[in-house]
C-alpha positions, 0 to 999 in steps of 0.5 A, a space after each residue: 499500500 503507498 503512503 500518502 506522503 510519498 507524493 512530494 518525495 518522488 515530485 521534488 525537482 532537483 539535478 537528477 529531476 530537473 523542472 521542465 522548460 519550453 524552449 523552441 527554434 519557431 523559423 519563418 521559412 517565409 520571410 526567414 526570420 526565427 526567434 527563441 521561443 519561450 511560453 513559459 509563466 515563470 522564466 527559469 533559470 535555464 530558459 533564462 540564457 536565452 533571453 528573457 522580458 515580459 510576455 509580447 506578442 510575436 504574431 508580426 513576423 510569426 503568424 502561426 502563433 496568433 494573438 498568444 504573449 511567449 519571450 
């Protein structure tokens, strides 16, 4: 039988179990522009090295994103 207290120990984030991140290289082939896009609500240390700032729209060069705001 599993202990009701086993979740937090298993879900702890550390070097062996890092947090999930979101970083995407987006290429708009129709105009040759590219961007690194991050959709994390809170930028993590690893992804932050590739760009930070406030969320903003990128559909001026990447129309498939529509009104979604990313970093």
